[in-house]
C-alpha positions in Angstrom: -12.1 8.0 -30.4 -11.5 5.2 -32.7 -12.9 1.9 -31.3 -10.2 -0.5 -30.4 -7.3 1.8 -30.0 -6.9 0.8 -26.3 -7.2 -2.9 -27.2 -3.7 -2.8 -28.6 -1.8 -1.5 -25.7 -1.2 -2.4 -22.0 -1.1 0.2 -19.3 0.3 0.1 -15.8 0.8 3.1 -13.5 2.5 4.6 -10.5 1.4 7.7 -8.6 3.6 10.7 -8.0 3.6 11.9 -4.3 4.2 15.5 -3.4 5.8 16.8 -0.1 2.4 16.9 1.6 2.0 13.3 0.5 -0.8 14.1 -1.9 -1.1 13.0 -5.6 1.0 15.2 -7.8 0.7 13.3 -11.0 0.4 9.9 -12.6 3.1 8.0 -14.5 1.7 5.5 -17.0 3.9 3.0 -18.8 2.3 2.3 -22.1 3.4 -0.7 -24.2 2.0 -1.6 -27.7 1.2 -5.3 -27.9 3.6 -7.3 -30.1 2.8 -7.2 -33.8 0.4 -4.4 -33.3 0.6 -0.9 -34.7 -1.5 2.0 -33.4 -2.1 5.5 -34.7 -0.7 8.2 -32.4 -3.5 10.6 -33.0 -6.1 8.0 -32.2 -4.3 7.0 -29.0 -4.0 10.7 -27.9 -7.7 11.1 -28.6 -8.5 8.1 -26.3 -6.3 9.5 -23.5 -7.7 13.0 -23.8 -11.3 11.7 -23.8 -10.8 9.7 -20.6 -8.8 12.4 -18.8 -10.7 15.0 -16.7 -9.7 18.6 -16.9 -9.1 18.7 -13.2 -7.1 15.5 -13.0 -3.4 15.5 -12.2 -0.8 15.6 -14.9 -0.3 12.4 -16.9 3.3 11.4 -17.8 3.5 8.8 -20.6 6.7 6.7 -20.2 8.5 3.9 -22.0 7.0 4.6 -25.4 8.5 2.9 -28.4 10.6 5.2 -30.7 8.1 5.4 -33.6 5.1 6.2 -31.4 7.1 8.7 -29.4 8.2 10.5 -32.5 4.6 10.7 -33.8 3.3 12.0 -30.5 5.9 14.7 -30.4 4.3 16.2 -33.5 0.8 16.4 -31.9 -0.9 18.9 -29.5 -1.0 16.9 -26.3 -2.8 19.6 -24.3 -1.8 21.0 -20.8 -2.2 17.7 -18.8 -0.5 15.0 -20.9 3.3 15.0 -21.0 5.8 12.8 -22.7 8.8 11.3 -20.9 11.9 11.4 -23.1 14.5 8.8 -22.2 17.9 10.3 -22.0 19.5 7.6 -24.1 17.3 8.5 -27.1 18.5 12.1 -27.3 21.5 10.9 -29.3 19.2 10.3 -32.2 19.3 13.5 -34.4 15.7 13.0 -35.7 14.2 12.6 -32.2 16.2 15.6 -30.9 14.8 17.7 -33.7 11.3 16.6 -32.8 11.9 17.4 -29.1 13.2 20.9 -30.0 10.2 21.6 -32.3 7.8 20.3 -29.6 9.4 22.5 -27.0 9.1 25.5 -29.3 5.4 24.9 -29.7 5.1 24.9 -25.9 4.8 21.2 -25.2 5.7 20.1 -21.7 8.3 17.4 -21.9 9.9 15.3 -19.1 13.5 14.2 -19.1 13.9 10.6 -17.8 17.4 9.4 -17.0 18.9 6.0 -16.4 20.1 4.9 -13.0 22.5 7.4 -11.6 22.2 9.8 -14.5 21.6 13.5 -14.3 20.5 15.8 -17.2 23.2 17.6 -19.1 23.0 21.4 -18.8 22.5 21.7 -22.5 19.6 19.3 -22.4 17.9 20.5 -19.2 16.4 23.7 -20.8 14.3 21.6 -23.2 12.4 19.9 -20.4 9.9 21.2 -17.9 10.6 18.4 -15.5 13.3 15.8 -14.7 12.9 12.3 -13.5 16.0 10.9 -11.8 16.6 7.3 -10.8 19.1 7.2 -7.9 21.9 4.6 -8.1 22.7 2.7 -4.9 25.7 4.9 -4.3 23.6 8.1 -4.7 20.9 6.7 -2.4 23.5 6.0 0.2 25.0 9.5 -0.1 21.5 11.0 0.3 21.0 9.0 3.4 24.3 10.2 4.8 23.5 13.8 4.1 20.1 13.3 5.9 21.8 11.7 8.9 24.4 14.4 9.2 21.7 17.1 9.2 19.8 15.3 11.9 22.7 14.8 14.2 24.9 17.7 13.1 27.9 15.4 13.3 29.9 17.4 10.8 29.3 20.4 8.5 26.8 19.5 5.9 28.6 21.6 3.3 31.1 18.8 2.9 28.3 16.6 1.6 25.9 17.5 -1.2 22.8 15.5 -1.8 22.3 14.1 -5.3 18.6 15.1 -5.0 17.8 18.6 -6.1 14.8 20.8 -5.7 11.8 20.3 -8.0 13.2 17.0 -9.4 11.0 13.9 -9.6 12.7 11.0 -8.0 12.1 7.4 -9.1 13.0 4.2 -7.2 12.8 5.4 -3.6 13.0 2.2 -1.5 12.8 3.5 2.0 10.9 5.9 4.2 14.0 7.8 5.2 15.0 8.4 1.6 11.5 9.5 0.7 11.5 12.0 3.6 14.9 13.3 2.5 13.7 13.9 -1.1 10.4 15.5 -0.2 11.0 17.2 3.2 14.7 18.1 3.1 15.5 18.6 -0.6 12.1 20.0 -1.8 11.8 17.4 -4.6 8.7 18.0 -6.6 7.6 14.3 -6.1 8.6 10.8 -5.7 7.3 8.0 -7.9 5.6 5.2 -6.0 5.8 4.8 -2.3 7.8 2.5 0.0 4.8 0.9 1.6 6.5 -2.0 3.2 9.1 0.2 4.9 6.5 2.6 6.2 4.5 -0.2 7.6 7.5 -1.8 9.2 7.9 1.2 11.4 4.5 0.2 12.9 5.5 -3.3 13.7 5.1 -2.6 17.4 2.4 0.0 17.2 -1.3 0.1 16.1 -2.1 2.1 13.0 -4.9 4.5 13.7 -7.4 6.0 11.3 -6.4 9.2 9.5 -7.2 12.4 11.5 -7.8 14.2 8.2 -10.4 11.7 7.1 -12.1 11.5 10.5 -12.4 15.3 10.7 -13.6 15.5 7.1 -16.3 12.9 7.8 -17.5 14.8 10.8 -17.7 18.0 8.8 -19.6 16.2 6.0 -22.1 14.7 8.5 -22.6 18.0 10.3 -23.3 19.7 6.9 -26.2 17.3 6.3 -24.5 15.8 3.2 -25.9 12.8 1.4 -25.5 9.3 2.6 -23.6 8.6 -0.6 -21.0 11.2 0.2 -20.6 10.0 3.7 -20.1 6.4 2.5 -17.6 7.5 -0.1 -15.5 9.4 2.4 -15.6 6.5 4.9 -14.3 4.3 2.1 -11.2 6.5 1.7 -9.4 5.0 4.7 -9.1 1.2 5.0 -8.3 1.2 8.7 -11.3 3.5 9.5 -13.6 1.3 7.3 -12.4 -1.8 9.1 -12.8 -0.3 12.5 -16.3 0.9 11.6 -17.4 -2.6 10.5 -15.9 -4.0 13.7 -17.8 -1.4 15.7 -21.3 -1.9 14.1 -20.9 -5.6 14.6 -19.9 -5.5 18.2 -22.0 -7.2 20.8 -22.4 -4.0 22.7 -24.6 -2.4 20.1 -26.9 -5.4 20.1 -28.0 -5.3 16.5 -29.9 -8.5 15.6 -28.2 -9.0 12.2 -24.7 -9.1 10.8 -23.7 -6.0 9.0 -21.4 -6.6 6.0 -21.2 -3.3 4.2 -20.4 0.3 5.0 -23.7 1.5 3.6 -25.7 -1.0 5.7 -23.7 0.0 8.8 -24.4 3.7 8.2 -28.1 3.1 7.7 -28.4 0.9 10.9 -26.3 3.1 13.1 -27.5 6.4 11.8 -25.4 9.4 11.0 -25.8 11.0 14.4 -24.4 8.0 16.3 -21.7 7.6 13.6 -20.6 11.2 14.3 -20.4 10.4 18.0 -18.2 7.4 17.3 -16.0 9.5 15.0 -15.5 12.1 17.8 -14.3 9.4 20.1 -11.6 8.5 17.5 -10.2 12.1 17.2 -7.8 12.0 20.1 -6.0 8.9 18.9 -6.3 9.5 15.2 -3.1 9.5 13.1 -1.4 12.6 11.8 1.4 10.5 10.1 1.4 11.9 6.5 3.6 9.0 5.4 0.5 6.8 5.7 -1.5 8.9 3.3 -0.1 7.4 0.1 -1.0 3.9 1.4 -4.5 4.8 2.3 -5.1 6.7 -1.0 -3.6 3.9 -3.0 -6.0 1.3 -1.6 -8.9 3.6 -2.1 -7.9 4.0 -5.7 -7.7 0.2 -6.1 -11.2 -0.1 -4.6 -12.6 2.5 -6.9 -11.1 0.8 -10.0 -12.5 -2.6 -9.0 -16.0 -1.2 -8.5 -15.9 0.7 -11.9 -14.7 -2.4 -13.7 -17.9 -4.2 -12.9 -20.4 -4.3 -15.7 -22.7 -1.2 -15.8 -25.8 -3.3 -15.5 -24.8 -4.9 -12.2 -26.3 -3.8 -8.9 -24.9 -1.1 -6.6 -24.7 -3.8 -3.8 -22.2 -5.8 -5.8 -20.3 -2.7 -6.7 -20.0 -1.9 -3.0 -18.8 -5.4 -2.2 -16.1 -5.1 -4.9 -15.0 -1.8 -3.5 -14.8 -3.2 0.0 -12.7 -6.1 -1.3 -10.2 -3.8 -2.8 -10.1 -1.5 0.2 -9.4 -4.3 2.6 -7.0 -6.2 0.3 -4.0 -5.2 2.5 -5.7 -5.0 5.8 -3.5 -7.8 7.1 -0.4 -5.5 6.5 -2.1 -2.6 8.1 -3.1 -4.5 11.2 0.2 -6.5 11.4 -1.6 -9.9 11.5 -2.7 -12.6 9.1 -5.6 -12.0 6.8 -7.5 -14.9 8.4 -7.1 -13.3 11.8 -8.1 -9.9 10.5 -11.2 -11.1 8.8 -12.3 -13.5 11.5 -14.4 -11.0 13.4 -16.0 -9.4 10.3 -19.2 -10.9 8.7 -18.1 -10.0 5.2 -19.8 -11.3 2.1 -18.5 -14.8 1.1 -17.3 -13.4 -2.2 -15.1 -10.9 -0.5 -13.7 -13.3 2.0 -13.0 -15.9 -0.7 -11.0 -13.4 -2.8 -9.0 -12.1 0.2 -8.3 -15.5 1.9 -8.0 -18.0 -0.9 -7.5 -15.9 -4.1 -10.5 -17.6 -5.6 -14.1 -16.9 -6.4 -15.9 -14.3 -8.6 -14.1 -11.2 -7.1 -10.6 -12.6 -7.3 -10.1 -11.7 -11.0 -11.0 -8.1 -10.3 -8.4 -7.9 -7.5 -5.8 -9.7 -9.6 -6.3 -7.2 -12.5 -6.1 -4.2 -10.1 -2.9 -5.5 -8.6 -1.4 -6.2 -12.1 -1.8 -2.5 -13.1 0.1 -1.3 -10.1 3.6 -1.3 -11.6 5.8 -3.3 -11.1 4.0 -6.7 -11.4 5.2 -10.0 -12.7 2.2 -11.0 -14.8 1.4 -8.8 -17.9 -2.1 -7.4 -17.8 -3.1 -8.8 -21.2 -2.4 -12.3 -20.0 -4.5 -11.8 -16.9 -7.3 -10.3 -19.0 -7.3 -13.4 -21.2 -7.1 -15.7 -18.3 -10.1 -14.0 -16.5 -12.1 -13.1 -19.6 -11.7 -9.3 -19.3 -11.7 -7.1 -22.3 -8.3 -5.3 -22.4 -9.7 -2.1 -23.8 -12.4 -1.9 -21.1 -9.7 -2.5 -18.4 -7.5 0.3 -19.9 -10.5 2.7 -20.1 -11.6 1.9 -16.6 -8.1 2.5 -15.3 -7.9 5.9 -17.0 -11.2 6.9 -15.7 -10.3 5.9 -12.2 -7.0 7.8 -12.3 -8.8 10.8 -13.8 -11.0 11.1 -10.7 -7.9 11.8 -8.6 -7.4 15.4 -7.7 -4.0 17.0 -7.0 -3.7 18.9 -3.8 
């Protein structure tokens, strides 16, 4: 990889969620910085070096015309795919490059504008299609879903604009996401309507994930390492929060405050941790619509920890991870952040970042949020503001995403 190639681009991402609500892929929007030019082969080498063979497919979107044309001439490999905007297919040169790439076996993704569907003549050149529903199409899809649920009239009169195996972008509601994934067998939706999903819990308490609780029990019963137990505990922000509340409860009588998952596991012991987990099983959540929210926060936590300088201690890395994991705990609990953190003896650096958006950990959280598309502040500006190296941020993001495993 040529040094500096990732210094000249900005990346932001969205995850693709499959019907089981597991990661099906990653869409990365890649933009070349103004007045910069990059070599397509060097860029591809950087992406391939960072991407794990078992990672989900990576869809590159919003590429400028010259870079897109050059990438179409290269061998991307089985995991990296190019999104071809429908409006560019009127260009004869690009269309020829697309046809040649398809003939070589390249996996290409058609990406339409709002309300647009691929023409039959174009569809055959692409292995996948990304559709962006217009407001009218979204309303029609919701009507189809409602009629099916209530059988108020024959559904044959209404046809959903969402088709099987499509990738659907801009899905603003939980009902529409369920229609796409569960009723129409869409391959995936891009992003997740977190606020709408959490709104459904405004009068109910979100419980830890049953899958995570059972998985942790199996890990402990298999005598796995403490590192693996800690890693799995950090995959569910609600479970991690409840665990810290439990180990700091007056009933246990520990003579010191416990401010990390690792410390809690060491003090409580894995046997007593397993007993506590068993008590959670009857009330644990089976709501699969919560899984993208949990996994998204776990990814944010992992990225923040990896972004810390390699020479720093594991204790600081764990603090950063906990900061990212709990960064939306107020939304998950349905209360203010100050109220949520009041009963937890968290490290001051974590509390400062979450409550006041200040302190040494706040820049890490700000950068992590900036990469989760869409976001109002460009990543390069935040990097300059907080003295992060843009290339290192991009590389850390790619490595964090490459650790994801599709179901």
